N, C-alpha and C positions, 0 to 999 in steps of 0.2 A: 660840954659841947664837943670838944675834941675826942672824948672817950666814945661818944656815940658814932662819930665818923669812923673811928678805928674799928668799932664793932661791925658796922655795915660793910667795910672793906674786907674784913675777915670772912664774913658770910659769902660775899661774891667770889672770893678766892676758892672757897670750899665747893661752890656750885660749879665753877669752871673746871676744877680738878676732877669732879665726878663725871662731868660730860666728856672730858678727854679720855678718862678711863673707860667709859662705856663705848665710845667710838673705837678705841684701840681693840677692845675685846671683840666687838662685832666684826672688825676687819680681819682679825686673826681667825675667828670662827669661819668666816667666808672663805678665807684662803685655805683653811684646813679642809672645808667641804669641797672646794674646787679641786684640791689635790687628790682627795679620795675619789672623786668622780672621774677625774682624768686617769687615775690609776686603774679603777675597776672597770671603766667603760671599754668594751671590746673595740678593736680597730674597725672602722667603717669601710675602708677600701680594701678590696681583695687584690693581692699582688699579682697572681698568675692563675689563669684558668686554661686547662687543656681539654679539648672537646674531641670526641670520637663519634662519628656518624656511621651507623651500620644498617644494612637492609635497604628498604625502599627509599629511606630518607637520603641515601647517598646521591640519588638522582635530583635532589632539590638544589639548584645552583646558588640560591640566595639565603638559605636557612642560616648558614654559618655567619654571613654578614649581618643578618637580622639580629642574631644573638650578640655578636660583637658590638653592635651599635647601642645595645642597652646597657653596656658597662662603661664606666668612666675611662678617660684616656690613661689613667694611672694603672689600670688593669691590663696586663699582657694576656691577650686571648689568642691561643694557637690551636691549629687543627692537626690532628694526628690521623694518618690513614691506616686503617686495619680492616680486614674483611670479616671479622667475627669478634664477639665479646669474650675476652679471656677472664675466666673466673679468678685466677690468682691476681691479675692486675686490678680487679675491682676490690677484692678483699684486702689486699696489701699494696697500697699505692707506693710509688717509688720515691717521690719527693715530698718533704714535709711542708714546703712553701707553696704547694700547688693544689688547687682544688680540681679534681678529675670529674668529668661529666661525660657519660655515655648515653646516646640516644639511639634507640632501635625502633623502626617502624616496620610492621609486617601487614600484609594484605591492604596496604595504603591507608588504613584507618586506625590500626591499633598501635599506640605509641607507649613505649616503656622508657623511663628515664632513671638512670642510676647515677648517684653522686658519692664520692669518697674523699675524705680529707684526713691527712695525718700519715706519717711514715712508720710510726711505732705501733705494732700490732695491739698493744695494750690500750691505746687511746685513739684508735682510728674511729671516726664518726661517719655514718652512712645515711643516705636518704634515698628512698625509692618512690617514684610516682608512676602511676599508670592511668592513661586517659584514652578516650575515644575521639577521633577526629571525624566528626559527622560528615564533613565535605571532603575528606581526604587531604592530600597534600597540595591543595590549591592555595591561593594567597591567604585566605582566612585561616586555613589549617596551619600553614607555615608560621603566620604571626602568632597564633595561639600556642604552638609548640615553642617558639622563641620566648614568649612571655613566661611560660611554665618553667623553661630551663633557667631563665634569669631569676625568677622568684624563688625557685628551689635552691639555686646556688647561694643566693643571699640568705635564705633561711638557715641553711647549714652553716654558712660562714659566721653568722651572728648568734649561733646556738639557739635559734628559735624553734627548729624542728629537726628530728633525726629518726632514723629507722633502726630497730634493734638488729644486731648481726644475724641472728637466726632467721629473722623475717627476710632479710636481704638474701641469705643463702637459699631460702625457699623460693624466692622470686627468680633467682638465677637458675635454679633447678628447672622451673617451669619454662624458662626462656631458651636455654641452650641444651637441655637434655630431653630425650623422649619421656613420655609419661610412663612411670613404672608403678607396680602394685605397692601399696603402703607396707613398710616393714614394721616389725615390732618395736615399740619405743625403747630407747636405751638411755642410760645416764649421759647427760651432756657435759662436756668439758672442752677446754681449748685445744688440748693435745689430740684427742680423737678426731675433732673437727678437721684439724690440719691434715691428719693421716687420711681421712676419708676423702677430702678434697683432692689430695695427690693421686689417690687411686682412681677417682672418677674422671680425671683429666684425660681427654681423648688425644690420640696422636695428631689430630688436625689442629690442636692448640699451638703446635710449634711448626712454623713455616720455614722450610729450607730456603736459604738465600740463593742457592744454585740448583738448577733443574736441568736434567738431560732429557732430550727427546729424540726419537727415531721415527722415520716415516717414509711413505711412498708417495710419489706425486707424478704429475704429467703436465707438460706445457705444450702449447701450440703457438707458433709465430708465423706471421706473414713476412715472406722474405723475397718479395719482388719476383724476378724471373725464376727463382728457385721454387716458388710456390709456397705451400703451407708446410712448415717443418714441425713434425710431431715427435716429442722427446719424452718418453717415460723414464723414471729413475728413482733414486732414493736420496735422503738427506739425513744429516746429523745436526741437531740444534742444541744450543746452550742458552738458557734463560736465567738472567740474574735479577733478583729482587722483583720478579714479575714485571719488569719494565724493559731491560736491555736484552736484545736477542741477537745471537750470532749463529750462523749456520753455514755448513759446507754441503754442496749438492753435486752429484754426478749423474749424468743422463746419457742415454743411448738414442741416437737418431734413427727412427724407423726409415729404412731406405725409401727414397722417393725419386721419381723420374720427371724431368722437364725437357722441353724441346726448343732449344735455340736453333730454329730451322736453318739448314737441313740436317742438323745433328740431333741426337738424343743423348742426354747426360743422366746417368744414374748417380745420385748423391747419397752417401752414407757417412757415418762418423759418430762422434761423441762430444760431450761438453762437460765442463766443470765450472762451478761458481762458488764464490765466497760472498756472503751478504752480512751486513750489519743493520739491525733494525731497532725500532723503538715502538713499544706497545703504548698506544695513546690512552688506554683505559684498562681496568681489570674487572670490569663489570660483566655480569651475566644478563642475558644469555649469549651475548656476542662481544668480541673484542676486535679492535682495529689495530693493524700492524702496518707500519711503513718501513721500507727498506731501501738501501742503496748498496751497490757492490760492483764487483768485477767478475768477468768470466772469459773463458777461452773455448772456442769451437774448433775441434780437429776434424777436418773434412777430407773425404776421399771421393774424387770425381772420376767416373769411368764413362768415356764418350764412345758413341757409335754413330754411323751415318744412316739416316732414315730415307735417303733419296739416292737413286742410281745416277751419279754424276762422277765421271772419271777425274774431274778436277778438284773434287772435294775429298779430303782424307781425314780420318779420325785421329786425334792426338792420343798420345800415350796416357795411361792413367796418371793422375796427379794428386798428391797429398798437399794440403795447405792448412794453415792456422789462421784463425780470425779472432783476435781479442776484442772485447767490447766492454763498455760500462752499462750499468742497468739501474733503473729505478722501478720500484714496485709498491703496491698497496694491496692488502688482503684483509678479508673478514674471517674471523675464527669463531666457530661454534663449539663449545666444550661438550664432551660426552663422558662424564666421569674423569678418569685420568687421561682419556684420549681426546682428540679434537679433529674436526674436519675444517678445511679452509678453502676459500675461493678468492682468486685475486687477478689483478691485471698488472702487466709490466711492460716496460719499453727498453729494448736493447739499442745501444748506439755503438756500432762497430767503429773501431779506430781506423780501419781501412777496408775498402771494398774488394770483392773477388770478381775478376773479369774472366768471362768465357768467350774465347775466340775460335772461330772455325777457319782452318787453313784453306785458303783459296777464296774466302768470302770477306767482303769489307764489313767493317763495323764489329762491335762486340757487345755481349750482354753483361751487365754489371749488377752485382747484388746491391740492395738498397742501403742508404745511409741511416735509415731508421727502421726498426723491426718491432712493431707492436704485437702483443699477444696476451694470453691468459693462462691461468694455471688452476689445478685442483690438487689437493693433498689430503692425506690421512696420516695422522701421527699419534704417538702415545708417549706420555711422560713418565719418568722414573723418579718419583718422590712420593711421600705419604700424603701430599695435599692434592686434592682433585683440582683440575685446571678450571 
């Protein structure tokens, strides 16, 4: 009897040991599988996305926000402002941790999307998408473009889709270069591609940060008793990064007559100004510029008597200076490297000029505010058209 009990106990011990061994092997296998999956699975969250909007799509104020809202908060989505697609920037991205996305819309309905990832030329991956926006850049078209941009970025990041390098170069050729006759086929290799791309780059691919401009202009101002003052002249302008504007102007006052009765005064002179401005946009076909500055008017007044009165005498000619502050706004229309502009400005003299007639009571005083307008024609000196 005792021997039977011992035999049963030994059989239960063997069963328990086998069960424990099977459970341990399964757990180890699961851990190994989880480890291999976590090692081989690509990262699901994109760290940084840089977006460039070119062409008609620059006028869409909400497209960038639509795209950014489709990505998780962990993805840093930034907008870079450029006015054209640079071939070298697309073919060789600068940062390895950033996915670059270019969107160009032409004729309001034709959209082209370029994506690039990787800073090493040997392993850069590309993706190109082309689509028609049937309703243009309205709300539906903007949402469609944002969804395409999001799905394309995700597909490239997760290795789901990509475009061969030669196909992307062909798409860039059609986008930024004029159509040219097909050339005889040549053997393809990485080094000739790089040399050909460098030769095909146009001067407009490099935008000078500082631009010099010269021009002619004319202003007219209402100046109270002095009447309308017409001042033609010229200016020298400096533009930095297509945003900050500094200019110096010199003008000549066309002589004018006014009559603080019983006298007649002939006014002549010249003025000089310094202005600092800010360009609110760099879009075509029109730009908006706001300015503030200081100026000085150097005047010469020559009086004569227009009535026969022995008690009235003309004063001797007098020179005077009138400093003023100014604020202005102008609209610019580019014409290749040149431009024309029309604007309005307001002069605020620091002190008034008084005209008194000897033997008469009272005096005529120049106004405290002098509104006016201007026209100008200028030309810039850099390789980039304005």
